[in-house]
GURO-868065 format. One record per residue (C-alpha): residue in one letter; x, y, z; residue number from 0. Coordinates in nm, 3 decimals. Layout:
! GURO-868065
SITE   residuo         u         v         w   num
SITE         a         X         Y         Z   NUM
...
//
This chain:
! GURO-868065
SITE   residuo         u         v         w   num
SITE         x     7.094     6.812    10.137     0
SITE         x     6.863     6.833     9.833     1
SITE         x     7.055     7.133     9.701     2
SITE         x     7.378     6.936     9.723     3
SITE         x     7.218     6.637     9.550     4
SITE         x     7.093     6.865     9.272     5
SITE         x     7.444     7.002     9.226     6
SITE         x     7.585     6.651     9.226     7
SITE         x     7.342     6.539     8.953     8
SITE         x     7.411     6.848     8.741     9
SITE         x     7.650     6.670     8.494    10
SITE         x     7.372     6.430     8.384    11
SITE         x     7.231     6.705     8.160    12
SITE         x     7.532     6.661     7.931    13
SITE         x     7.452     6.291     7.864    14
SITE         x     7.075     6.261     7.881    15
SITE         x     7.033     5.992     7.610    16
SITE         x     7.335     5.786     7.707    17
SITE         x     7.247     5.813     8.074    18
SITE         x     6.889     5.699     8.005    19
SITE         x     7.031     5.389     7.834    20
SITE         x     7.264     5.343     8.130    21
SITE         x     6.973     5.366     8.377    22
SITE         x     6.770     5.120     8.173    23
SITE         x     7.063     4.877     8.167    24
SITE         x     7.095     4.913     8.546    25
SITE         x     6.729     4.819     8.584    26
SITE         x     6.759     4.519     8.349    27
SITE         x     7.076     4.411     8.525    28
SITE         x     6.897     4.428     8.861    29
SITE         x     6.588     4.251     8.725    30
SITE         x     6.800     3.972     8.580    31
SITE         x     6.972     3.905     8.914    32
SITE         x     6.649     3.908     9.114    33
SITE         x     6.437     3.714     8.866    34
SITE         x     6.713     3.456     8.841    35
SITE         x     6.672     3.382     9.214    36
SITE         x     6.296     3.352     9.171    37
SITE         x     6.348     3.110     8.879    38
SITE         x     6.589     2.898     9.081    39
SITE         x     6.331     2.875     9.362    40
SITE         x     6.070     2.751     9.110    41
SITE         x     6.319     2.501     8.967    42
SITE         x     6.387     2.367     9.319    43
SITE         x     6.009     2.337     9.374    44
SITE         x     5.971     2.154     9.039    45
SITE         x     6.248     1.910     9.132    46
SITE         x     6.095     1.854     9.475    47
SITE         x     5.748     1.789     9.325    48
SITE         x     5.892     1.599     9.024    49
SITE         x     5.702     1.822     8.780    50
SITE         x     5.898     1.795     8.452    51
SITE         x     5.687     2.048     8.259    52
SITE         x     5.739     2.321     8.523    53
SITE         x     6.107     2.229     8.542    54
SITE         x     6.155     2.268     8.162    55
SITE         x     5.952     2.590     8.153    56
SITE         x     6.161     2.765     8.417    57
SITE         x     6.485     2.620     8.281    58
SITE         x     6.410     2.778     7.941    59
SITE         x     6.331     3.106     8.119    60
SITE         x     6.665     3.079     8.297    61
SITE         x     6.851     3.044     7.963    62
SITE         x     6.659     3.339     7.812    63
SITE         x     6.737     3.559     8.112    64
SITE         x     7.106     3.470     8.082    65
SITE         x     7.112     3.560     7.710    66
SITE         x     6.940     3.891     7.784    67
SITE         x     7.203     3.950     8.051    68
SITE         x     7.485     3.914     7.795    69
SITE         x     7.322     4.174     7.570    70
SITE         x     7.267     4.409     7.863    71
SITE         x     7.633     4.379     7.965    72
SITE         x     7.740     4.482     7.614    73
SITE         x     7.497     4.776     7.596    74
SITE         x     7.566     4.896     7.950    75
SITE         x     7.943     4.886     7.892    76
SITE         x     7.914     5.118     7.591    77
SITE         x     7.660     5.343     7.766    78
SITE         x     7.894     5.363     8.066    79
SITE         x     8.196     5.453     7.849    80
SITE         x     8.005     5.720     7.656    81
SITE         x     7.854     5.871     7.972    82
SITE         x     8.185     5.874     8.159    83
SITE         x     8.375     6.032     7.868    84
SITE         x     8.110     6.299     7.803    85
SITE         x     8.071     6.387     8.170    86
SITE         x     8.447     6.415     8.219    87
SITE         x     8.483     6.637     7.913    88
SITE         x     8.182     6.855     8.005    89
SITE         x     8.299     6.903     8.365    90
SITE         x     8.658     6.971     8.256    91
SITE         x     8.542     7.224     7.997    92
SITE         x     8.304     7.391     8.244    93
SITE         x     8.551     7.422     8.530    94
SITE         x     8.851     7.511     8.313    95
SITE         x     8.643     7.796     8.169    96
SITE         x     8.551     7.900     8.525    97
SITE         x     8.914     7.868     8.636    98
SITE         x     9.029     8.108     8.364    99
SITE         x     8.778     8.364     8.492   100
SITE         x     8.861     8.329     8.862   101
SITE         x     9.014     8.616     9.056   102
SITE         x     9.390     8.584     8.991   103
SITE         x     9.471     8.747     9.325   104
SITE         x     9.327     8.433     9.490   105
SITE         x     9.451     8.186     9.228   106
SITE         x     9.814     8.288     9.282   107
SITE         x     9.782     8.202     9.651   108
SITE         x     9.610     7.874     9.562   109
SITE         x     9.903     7.753     9.352   110
SITE         x     9.907     7.595     9.006   111
SITE         x     9.966     7.240     9.133   112
SITE         x     9.672     7.250     9.373   113
SITE         x     9.452     7.402     9.103   114
SITE         x     9.551     7.121     8.865   115
SITE         x     9.473     6.859     9.130   116
SITE         x     9.134     7.013     9.205   117
SITE         x     9.024     7.035     8.841   118
SITE         x     9.163     6.715     8.689   119
SITE         x     9.182     6.456     8.967   120
SITE         x     8.866     6.557     9.148   121
SITE         x     8.654     6.583     8.834   122
SITE         x     8.733     6.214     8.776   123
SITE         x     8.579     6.133     9.114   124
SITE         x     8.266     6.333     9.031   125
SITE         x     8.231     6.149     8.699   126
SITE         x     8.266     5.811     8.870   127
SITE         x     8.002     5.901     9.129   128
SITE         x     7.750     5.972     8.851   129
SITE         x     7.829     5.668     8.635   130
SITE         x     7.956     5.401     8.874   131
SITE         x     7.878     5.462     9.241   132
SITE         x     7.514     5.554     9.174   133
SITE         x     7.474     5.231     8.976   134
SITE         x     7.603     5.017     9.259   135
SITE         x     7.389     5.196     9.518   136
SITE         x     7.082     5.175     9.290   137
SITE         x     7.119     4.799     9.239   138
SITE         x     7.181     4.737     9.609   139
SITE         x     6.883     4.943     9.728   140
SITE         x     6.638     4.801     9.470   141
SITE         x     6.755     4.446     9.545   142
SITE         x     6.702     4.497     9.917   143
SITE         x     6.356     4.649     9.859   144
SITE         x     6.262     4.348     9.648   145
SITE         x     6.392     4.109     9.914   146
SITE         x     6.190     4.287    10.184   147
SITE         x     5.881     4.280     9.962   148
SITE         x     5.904     3.904     9.899   149
SITE         x     5.979     3.830    10.265   150
SITE         x     5.673     4.034    10.361   151
SITE         x     5.443     3.819    10.144   152
SITE         x     5.609     3.482    10.209   153
SITE         x     5.711     3.500    10.577   154
SITE         x     5.535     3.581    10.901   155
SITE         x     5.478     3.947    10.975   156
SITE         x     5.683     3.913    11.295   157
SITE         x     5.982     3.789    11.097   158
SITE         x     5.945     4.075    10.848   159
SITE         x     5.919     4.330    11.131   160
SITE         x     6.235     4.199    11.295   161
SITE         x     6.430     4.219    10.967   162
SITE         x     6.307     4.575    10.896   163
SITE         x     6.394     4.684    11.250   164
SITE         x     6.747     4.542    11.234   165
SITE         x     6.821     4.695    10.893   166
SITE         x     6.686     5.034    11.000   167
SITE         x     6.926     5.037    11.293   168
SITE         x     7.199     4.930    11.052   169
SITE         x     7.153     5.231    10.824   170
SITE         x     7.122     5.476    11.112   171
SITE         x     7.457     5.354    11.234   172
SITE         x     7.595     5.392    10.879   173
SITE         x     7.528     5.766    10.881   174
SITE         x     7.664     5.799    11.233   175
SITE         x     7.991     5.628    11.147   176
SITE         x     8.019     5.825    10.822   177
SITE         x     8.029     6.150    11.022   178
SITE         x     8.316     6.001    11.220   179
SITE         x     8.502     5.910    10.899   180
SITE         x     8.441     6.244    10.730   181
SITE         x     8.650     6.455    10.969   182
SITE         x     8.956     6.238    10.904   183
SITE         x     8.893     6.183    10.533   184
SITE         x     8.898     6.554    10.443   185
SITE         x     9.227     6.606    10.628   186
SITE         x     9.376     6.297    10.462   187
SITE         x     9.291     6.428    10.114   188
SITE         x     9.474     6.753    10.188   189
SITE         x     9.778     6.553    10.301   190
SITE         x     9.763     6.342     9.984   191
SITE         x     9.766     6.657     9.770   192
SITE         x    10.072     6.776     9.965   193
SITE         x    10.239     6.438     9.904   194
SITE         x    10.173     6.460     9.528   195
SITE         x    10.307     6.815     9.518   196
SITE         x    10.633     6.719     9.691   197
SITE         x    10.665     6.403     9.483   198
SITE         x    10.639     6.601     9.157   199
SITE         x    10.884     6.856     9.298   200
SITE         x    11.148     6.581     9.335   201
SITE         x    11.090     6.465     8.978   202
SITE         x    11.098     6.817     8.830   203
SITE         x    11.400     6.932     9.037   204
SITE         x    11.609     6.618     8.997   205
SITE         x    11.940     6.787     8.914   206
SITE         x    11.919     7.056     9.182   207
SITE         x    11.837     6.797     9.449   208
SITE         x    12.120     6.574     9.330   209
SITE         x    12.390     6.841     9.315   210
SITE         x    12.298     6.972     9.660   211
SITE         x    12.270     6.623     9.810   212
SITE         x    11.919     6.702     9.937   213
SITE         x    11.745     6.375     9.858   214
SITE         x    11.736     6.269    10.224   215
SITE         x    11.587     6.605    10.315   216
SITE         x    11.314     6.573    10.050   217
SITE         x    11.256     6.206    10.135   218
SITE         x    11.202     6.298    10.501   219
SITE         x    10.934     6.546    10.395   220
SITE         x    10.755     6.270    10.206   221
SITE         x    10.802     6.036    10.502   222
SITE         x    10.643     6.285    10.743   223
SITE         x    10.349     6.343    10.509   224
SITE         x    10.312     5.966    10.463   225
SITE         x    10.297     5.913    10.838   226
SITE         x    10.032     6.185    10.865   227
SITE         x     9.830     6.009    10.594   228
SITE         x     9.871     5.671    10.764   229
SITE         x     9.772     5.815    11.101   230
SITE         x     9.452     5.953    10.950   231
SITE         x     9.395     5.623    10.768   232
SITE         x     9.425     5.432    11.096   233
SITE         x     9.176     5.661    11.269   234
SITE         x     8.937     5.627    10.977   235
SITE         x     8.982     5.250    10.959   236
SITE         x     8.916     5.215    11.332   237
SITE         x     8.571     5.361    11.273   238
SITE         x     8.530     5.151    10.960   239
SITE         x     8.618     4.832    11.150   240
SITE         x     8.361     4.917    11.417   241
SITE         x     8.103     4.958    11.141   242
SITE         x     8.193     4.622    10.978   243
SITE         x     8.162     4.448    11.315   244
SITE         x     7.821     4.607    11.358   245
SITE         x     7.707     4.493    11.010   246
SITE         x     7.821     4.137    11.081   247
SITE         x     7.632     4.144    11.410   248
SITE         x     7.310     4.253    11.234   249
SITE         x     7.349     3.985    10.966   250
SITE         x     7.412     3.721    11.234   251
SITE         x     7.096     3.826    11.421   252
SITE         x     6.892     3.799    11.100   253
SITE         x     7.031     3.452    11.023   254
SITE         x     6.961     3.349    11.383   255
SITE         x     6.601     3.468    11.338   256
SITE         x     6.571     3.266    11.015   257
SITE         x     6.687     2.948    11.185   258
SITE         x     6.434     2.998    11.468   259
SITE         x     6.145     3.043    11.222   260
SITE         x     6.256     2.751    11.005   261
SITE         x     6.257     2.534    11.317   262
SITE         x     5.898     2.644    11.393   263
SITE         x     5.791     2.566    11.035   264
SITE         x     5.947     2.219    11.054   265
SITE         x     5.777     2.146    11.390   266
SITE         x     5.442     2.253    11.243   267
SITE         x     5.498     2.043    10.929   268
SITE         x     5.459     2.359    10.720   269
SITE         x     5.797     2.347    10.552   270
SITE         x     5.899     2.321    10.184   271
SITE         x     6.254     2.307    10.051   272
SITE         x     6.181     2.565     9.777   273
SITE         x     6.037     2.797    10.041   274
SITE         x     6.351     2.765    10.251   275
SITE         x     6.577     2.817     9.943   276
SITE         x     6.389     3.133     9.844   277
SITE         x     6.399     3.283    10.194   278
SITE         x     6.764     3.195    10.240   279
SITE         x     6.859     3.343     9.901   280
SITE         x     6.665     3.657     9.979   281
SITE         x     6.845     3.693    10.308   282
SITE         x     7.169     3.627    10.120   283
SITE         x     7.073     3.918     9.892   284
SITE         x     7.018     4.134    10.198   285
SITE         x     7.351     4.028    10.343   286
SITE         x     7.553     4.081    10.024   287
SITE         x     7.389     4.408     9.932   288
SITE         x     7.418     4.536    10.286   289
SITE         x     7.792     4.487    10.254   290
SITE         x     7.788     4.632     9.900   291
SITE         x     7.589     4.938     9.996   292
SITE         x     7.809     4.987    10.301   293
SITE         x     8.119     4.987    10.082   294
SITE         x     7.946     5.199     9.819   295
SITE         x     7.834     5.456    10.072   296
SITE         x     8.187     5.472    10.204   297
SITE         x     8.326     5.510     9.848   298
SITE         x     8.061     5.770     9.779   299
SITE         x     8.167     5.980    10.078   300
SITE         x     8.533     5.936     9.989   301
SITE         x     8.465     6.070     9.640   302
SITE         x     8.227     6.340     9.759   303
SITE         x     8.515     6.491     9.959   304
SITE         x     8.690     6.556     9.626   305
SITE         x     8.376     6.707     9.476   306
SITE         x     8.330     6.927     9.783   307
SITE         x     8.686     7.056     9.743   308
SITE         x     8.614     7.142     9.381   309
SITE         x     8.287     7.320     9.460   310
SITE         x     8.436     7.491     9.765   311
SITE         x     8.725     7.630     9.559   312
SITE         x     8.503     7.771     9.288   313
SITE         x     8.245     7.906     9.531   314
SITE         x     8.498     8.077     9.758   315
SITE         x     8.691     8.243     9.475   316
SITE         x     8.496     8.507     9.287   317
SITE         x     8.511     8.542     8.910   318
SITE         x     8.676     8.836     8.738   319
SITE         x     8.352     9.025     8.688   320
SITE         x     8.504     9.286     8.454   321
SITE         x     8.584     9.017     8.198   322
SITE         x     8.220     9.053     8.090   323
SITE         x     8.205     9.433     8.107   324
SITE         x     8.006     9.578     7.819   325
SITE         x     8.230     9.881     7.756   326
SITE         x     8.508     9.790     7.509   327
SITE         x     8.863     9.921     7.527   328
SITE         x     8.920    10.197     7.269   329
SITE         x     9.276    10.245     7.150   330
SITE         x     9.356    10.617     7.115   331
SITE         x     9.726    10.663     7.204   332
SITE         x     9.714    10.825     7.547   333
SITE         x     9.946    10.771     7.843   334
SITE         x     9.925    10.501     8.110   335
SITE         x     9.853    10.649     8.453   336
SITE         x     9.873    10.465     8.785   337
SITE         x     9.693    10.659     9.057   338
SITE         x     9.729    10.584     9.431   339
SITE         x     9.781    10.213     9.367   340
SITE         x     9.775     9.992     9.677   341
SITE         x     9.832     9.617     9.663   342
SITE         x     9.944     9.344     9.900   343
SITE         x     9.996     8.968     9.911   344
SITE         x     9.858     8.826    10.234   345
SITE         x    10.013     9.056    10.499   346
SITE         x    10.300     9.169    10.276   347
SITE         x    10.247     9.527    10.157   348
SITE         x    10.376     9.561     9.799   349
SITE         x    10.258     9.902     9.681   350
SITE         x    10.112    10.180     9.889   351
SITE         x     9.962    10.481     9.705   352
SITE         x    10.195    10.430     9.408   353
SITE         x    10.183    10.716     9.156   354
SITE         x    10.331    10.654     8.813   355
SITE         x    10.280    10.784     8.461   356
SITE         x    10.414    10.596     8.157   357
SITE         x    10.444    10.782     7.829   358
SITE         x    10.263    10.650     7.521   359
SITE         x    10.477    10.521     7.232   360
SITE         x    10.785    10.531     7.452   361
SITE         x    11.005    10.249     7.576   362
SITE         x    10.997    10.250     7.956   363
SITE         x    11.236    10.029     8.155   364
SITE         x    11.175     9.945     8.521   365
SITE         x    11.492     9.832     8.697   366
SITE         x    11.665     9.761     9.027   367
SITE         x    11.621     9.518     9.313   368
SITE         x    11.394     9.216     9.277   369
SITE         x    11.221     9.301     9.604   370
SITE         x    11.056     9.601     9.441   371
SITE         x    10.789     9.369     9.301   372
SITE         x    10.829     9.490     8.944   373
SITE         x    10.669     9.171     8.810   374
SITE         x    10.366     9.241     9.028   375
SITE         x    10.340     9.587     8.873   376
SITE         x    10.342     9.432     8.525   377
SITE         x    10.065     9.192     8.623   378
SITE         x     9.862     9.483     8.754   379
SITE         x     9.903     9.679     8.429   380
SITE         x     9.805     9.365     8.237   381
SITE         x     9.512     9.340     8.482   382
SITE         x     9.611     8.983     8.559   383
SITE         x     9.598     9.105     8.918   384
SITE         x     9.379     9.386     9.045   385
SITE         x     9.471     9.640     9.316   386
SITE         x     9.314     9.668     9.658   387
SITE         x     9.263    10.037     9.592   388
SITE         x     9.364    10.296     9.336   389
SITE         x     9.323    10.283     8.960   390
SITE         x     9.509    10.219     8.637   391
SITE         x     9.411    10.452     8.353   392
SITE         x     9.506    10.359     7.996   393
SITE         x     9.399    10.581     7.708   394
SITE         x     9.186    10.778     7.956   395
SITE         x     8.998    10.456     8.041   396
SITE         x     8.989    10.289     8.381   397
SITE         x     9.075     9.924     8.318   398
SITE         x     8.830     9.818     8.586   399
SITE         x     8.542     9.957     8.380   400
SITE         x     8.625     9.806     8.041   401
SITE         x     8.587     9.464     7.885   402
SITE         x     8.903     9.271     7.966   403
SITE         x     8.900     9.062     7.647   404
SITE         x     8.884     9.374     7.429   405
SITE         x     9.179     9.516     7.627   406
SITE         x     9.385     9.201     7.575   407
SITE         x     9.351     9.239     7.198   408
SITE         x     9.577     9.545     7.224   409
SITE         x     9.843     9.418     7.466   410
SITE         x    10.091     9.134     7.508   411
SITE         x    10.247     9.033     7.836   412
SITE         x    10.563     8.828     7.781   413
SITE         x    10.671     8.655     8.102   414
SITE         x    11.018     8.528     8.193   415
SITE         x    10.916     8.181     8.078   416
SITE         x    10.675     8.222     7.784   417
SITE         x    10.385     7.981     7.748   418
SITE         x    10.431     7.733     7.465   419
SITE         x    10.251     7.422     7.349   420
SITE         x    10.358     7.085     7.211   421
SITE         x    10.246     7.193     6.867   422
SITE         x    10.414     7.291     6.542   423
SITE         x    10.615     7.612     6.510   424
SITE         x    10.338     7.764     6.294   425
SITE         x    10.064     7.675     6.544   426
SITE         x    10.261     7.842     6.823   427
SITE         x    10.333     8.150     6.612   428
SITE         x     9.971     8.204     6.511   429
SITE         x     9.803     8.107     6.840   430
SITE         x     9.687     8.464     6.906   431
SITE         x     9.541     8.509     6.556   432
SITE         x     9.186     8.431     6.451   433
SITE         x     9.287     8.420     6.085   434
SITE         x     9.550     8.261     5.862   435
SITE         x     9.867     8.476     5.827   436
SITE         x     9.989     8.566     5.480   437
SITE         x    10.321     8.447     5.344   438
SITE         x    10.449     8.806     5.351   439
SITE         x    10.354     8.844     5.719   440
SITE         x    10.541     8.528     5.812   441
SITE         x    10.852     8.627     5.617   442
SITE         x    10.853     8.977     5.770   443
SITE         x    10.807     8.834     6.120   444
SITE         x    11.082     8.573     6.082   445
SITE         x    11.328     8.831     5.952   446
SITE         x    11.262     9.097     6.217   447
SITE         x    11.244     8.854     6.510   448
SITE         x    11.572     8.692     6.404   449
SITE         x    11.400     8.353     6.376   450
SITE         x    11.580     8.238     6.059   451
SITE         x    11.670     7.921     6.252   452
SITE         x    11.318     7.800     6.167   453
SITE         x    11.436     7.737     5.810   454
SITE         x    11.702     7.502     5.949   455
SITE         x    11.447     7.287     6.132   456
SITE         x    11.353     6.952     5.971   457
SITE         x    11.003     7.056     5.864   458
SITE         x    11.031     7.435     5.887   459
SITE         x    10.702     7.575     6.019   460
SITE         x    10.557     7.225     6.058   461
SITE         x    10.830     7.110     6.298   462
SITE         x    10.686     6.981     6.626   463
SITE         x    10.805     7.158     6.941   464
SITE         x    10.848     6.914     7.228   465
SITE         x    10.762     6.963     7.591   466
SITE         x    10.977     7.225     7.770   467
SITE         x    11.139     7.326     7.440   468
SITE         x    11.397     7.046     7.441   469
SITE         x    11.447     7.095     7.068   470
SITE         x    11.517     7.469     7.096   471
SITE         x    11.777     7.668     7.285   472
SITE         x    11.661     7.931     7.533   473
SITE         x    11.761     8.207     7.291   474
SITE         x    11.559     8.046     7.009   475
SITE         x    11.266     8.013     7.245   476
SITE         x    11.279     8.386     7.330   477
SITE         x    11.303     8.485     6.964   478
SITE         x    11.006     8.266     6.878   479
SITE         x    10.814     8.435     7.160   480
SITE         x    10.905     8.775     7.012   481
SITE         x    10.784     8.652     6.672   482
SITE         x    10.448     8.564     6.829   483
SITE         x    10.419     8.922     6.953   484
SITE         x    10.512     9.066     6.615   485
SITE         x    10.257     8.862     6.427   486
SITE         x     9.981     8.965     6.670   487
SITE         x    10.097     9.328     6.643   488
SITE         x     9.969     9.465     6.979   489
SITE         x     9.985     9.834     7.076   490
SITE         x    10.119     9.778     7.429   491
SITE         x    10.396     9.531     7.511   492
SITE         x    10.493     9.423     7.863   493
SITE         x    10.825     9.236     7.887   494
SITE         x    10.942     9.067     8.206   495
SITE         x    11.319     9.000     8.207   496
SITE         x    11.331     8.903     7.835   497
SITE         x    11.709     8.836     7.833   498
SITE         x    11.770     8.721     8.191   499
SITE         x    11.853     8.358     8.101   500
SITE         x    12.059     8.423     7.787   501
SITE         x    12.432     8.414     7.719   502
SITE         x    12.599     8.723     7.570   503
SITE         x    12.576     8.608     7.207   504
SITE         x    12.211     8.506     7.236   505
SITE         x    12.136     8.827     7.424   506
SITE         x    12.277     9.031     7.135   507
SITE         x    12.056     8.852     6.881   508
SITE         x    11.747     8.879     7.102   509
SITE         x    11.821     9.248     7.166   510
SITE         x    11.822     9.310     6.790   511
SITE         x    11.486     9.134     6.763   512
SITE         x    11.352     9.343     7.052   513
SITE         x    11.476     9.661     6.884   514
SITE         x    11.265     9.574     6.578   515
SITE         x    10.970     9.485     6.800   516
SITE         x    10.974     9.815     6.989   517
SITE         x    10.906    10.036     6.686   518
SITE         x    10.583    10.239     6.707   519
SITE         x    10.464    10.071     7.024   520
SITE         x    10.428    10.147     7.392   521
SITE         x    10.675     9.918     7.566   522
SITE         x    10.729     9.852     7.937   523
SITE         x    11.033     9.638     8.017   524
SITE         x    11.147     9.482     8.343   525
SITE         x    11.517     9.409     8.323   526
SITE         x    11.842     9.396     8.515   527
SITE         x    12.071     9.370     8.212   528
SITE         x    12.161     9.696     8.044   529
SITE         x    12.169     9.558     7.691   530
SITE         x    11.789     9.587     7.695   531
SITE         x    11.757     9.883     7.932   532
SITE         x    11.994    10.132     7.771   533
SITE         x    11.777    10.182     7.462   534
SITE         x    11.476    10.281     7.670   535
SITE         x    11.343    10.635     7.639   536
SITE         x    11.251    10.638     8.007   537
SITE         x    11.419    10.443     8.288   538
SITE         x    11.249    10.413     8.627   539
SITE         x    11.447    10.286     8.926   540
SITE         x    11.214    10.132     9.186   541
SITE         x    11.309    10.048     9.541   542
SITE         x    11.068     9.951     9.818   543
SITE         x    10.775    10.040     9.593   544
SITE         x    10.901    10.395     9.559   545
SITE         x    11.035    10.570     9.247   546
SITE         x    11.396    10.638     9.340   547
SITE         x    11.531    10.770     9.009   548
SITE         x    11.391    10.845     8.664   549
SITE         x    11.567    10.958     8.347   550
SITE         x    11.724    10.827     8.027   551
SITE         x    12.025    10.596     8.021   552
SITE         x    12.262    10.873     7.911   553
SITE         x    12.156    11.102     8.192   554
SITE         x    12.136    10.844     8.471   555
SITE         x    12.473    10.692     8.382   556
SITE         x    12.646    11.026     8.438   557
SITE         x    12.532    11.086     8.797   558
SITE         x    12.767    10.944     9.058   559
SITE         x    12.633    10.764     9.368   560
SITE         x    12.292    10.714     9.211   561
SITE         x    12.158    10.361     9.223   562
SITE         x    12.142    10.324     8.846   563
SITE         x    12.507    10.430     8.813   564
SITE         x    12.607    10.174     9.078   565
SITE         x    12.426     9.903     8.884   566
SITE         x    12.594    10.015     8.563   567
SITE         x    12.940    10.006     8.723   568
SITE         x    12.878     9.656     8.859   569
SITE         x    12.782     9.522     8.516   570
SITE         x    13.065     9.693     8.327   571
SITE         x    13.343     9.620     8.577   572
SITE         x    13.408     9.266     8.453   573
//
């Protein structure tokens, strides 16, 4: 319990000064509310006793307290905004950095949408717990303590004992009912994530859903998830309703007790209106803040489910420990060797004791059926994924034993859909550099990557690239990605289907850019289309994680009934 609380309070260290101001404003805010009740009781007593001096004195105090309250509202608002913004940024920065270092074998099974939901949406809940929920709970608890304290010194001890007893039972029941809510709340949050994922899928796949007339199918999925959410809501609300009924019962018993004691005071002629007003207001505080704290505790546990999901994800997935290896990668132009590589996704065996040697400074193409998991092999060589057993040796160095960041300085893995940002062309081109490129470097890169179209853009290098490259064709996008590789100038290049989405004309232009890129580098290409494959020095045909054929294009294309020749005939028969 205390360990969890310590973890929960961890973000406060990022906003110590602002949070101190926020805490102070909470205290002043609480003091203003409580002292205001005390003042009103004195004013009632002054009216009852017709004491003008006391009336004026406490009336002035009332005005002063109100003015202080306005100042506190202003200060607390700014302290709240600063604290919330800093905590959100600090948590986002912390967990994004952790996310980048998490084991990619696990992250791929987690899914990018779920990872986004965990980091962004659930960090917001953590931030609100620290800055908002704690404030409400603090004010409610301190107000109730004050009310108990005043009742203790102004009412009979029996009355005080009864109130304490009833409220103790109340809070014990609160924790009991919370355990009932928790089992449904966690399941409901998972269903809500599934709803969001399917909802975004409909938005992102609008055309495909429309042309296949699948909207009803997708809508039914959302409907089923919605009913699951509602069912869990109903079960949770049943328990919540039972809790509310219990709270109302406790409050009613306390009010009943008050009326009994007031009757006794009246009978004994020991009754003052101010005394009654104070006691009633204090009980009103207890009633209101009991409801507040009940709601706040419920909100707290709702939000804590999100925080638990965040912590659970990052605790259950280990970090890539070799990212901090001390030994740097040393580039020395030796071959790439894959020894007894075994890898699987879930229960699906991908590679089993794979043996493969790729020649340095040669262009190696890996081709054939998509079920051979060639993309997985590329991710393993890039060490984005790591094998269950076996080793990958590059330049006589086991990747597992070297610093991953130093290795990445010498390679570039270009996926089927390259990562781009809503930045300028120049910012995208130079993203991998830690220096400013020279004019000569840019001109050389543009020429050899066939990116002369940049000079036709409105602002040349300063042209903004919109989301999903809506201002560029797919061929232009691929050429710009090739330009990014050229300007980084890595020693090893991994290309995953670089021309798969291009028309014939665009493919020809991109192939020329790739030809310029391949010079004096070790290149591994995954491709189905022969325009890219035929220039390779070494072609490997994979099938069912086995090397079926291996030779150059000229040699493989001459052997009848070989798989490569069949593929060649299929592509050249049109």
